[in-house]
N, C-alpha and C positions, 0 to 999 in steps of 0.2 A: 904150411904144415905138413910136415911127413905122412904122407898116406898110411904107411904100415902102421905107425905109431896111432894114427887116427883109427884106425881100424881095431888094433889091440883095445882102446880105450872104448869104442863102439861095442865090443864084443864083452867086456866088462858090464857096460852098463844093460844089454841085453841078457845076461845072466843073472843079474841082479833084479832085472824086472821081470824074468821066468820066474825065481824064487819067490818074488813077493805078489806076483800076481796068481801063479798056478800051483804054490805048493805054501802057503801062508799057515795053515796049522801044523805042519812040518817043522815050519823056523820057529813057531810058538811052542812046540813040543820040545824041540833042541834046547832053546832059552831056557825053559822051565826045567830040564833036565841039570841044566849046569848048577856049579855049587852057590851057595846063596851067601857066601862071602867071597869077598876079594881081597887078599891079601891080609886076612883078619879082619876086616871092615864088612858092616851088614850091608847087601846090596837094596835099597829100599825098592830097586824097578822090579824083581820078581814078582812081587804083587800085583803090577799093573800089567805084565806080560801074561796074566792069565786072563784077562777081560778081554772084550769084543774090542774094544778102542784101539788095543796094539793089533789085531787084526785088519782094522781099518786102516791104521796107519802105516802095516807092512803093504797092503794094496794101495795106497796112495803112493809112496814110495816106490812101489812097482811100475806105477803108471808113469811117473816123472822120470825114470830111470829109462823107460820105453821111449819116452818122448825124448831125452836126451840122444840116445841111440839112435834113432830116426834123424834128428836135425845133425848130429855130426856127419853122418852118412851123405846127408842132403850138403852138408858144406863141401865134403870131399869130392862129390860128383859135379857140384857146381865149378870147385876149382879145376876139375880136368877140363871143362868145356873151352872151345875155342872161343878166344875174344875177340871181336872183330877191329 
């Protein structure tokens, strides 16, 4: 695995985790401000996006993204260790 690409992927997961863990209400507000339709079709998820379940889903996804970022960095660091 290319270390630079791994770090970029890890940074993406870290940014997603910060968004989900630190700013879930801002993400919810942004999602609710979006149009209620997509290409003329109604969006049934906007009603669900206003609930507490959506906030918890963002937090769970943020936690999983943080675990993914840490895992990628551990794999990169273990790959750099000299092997006997």
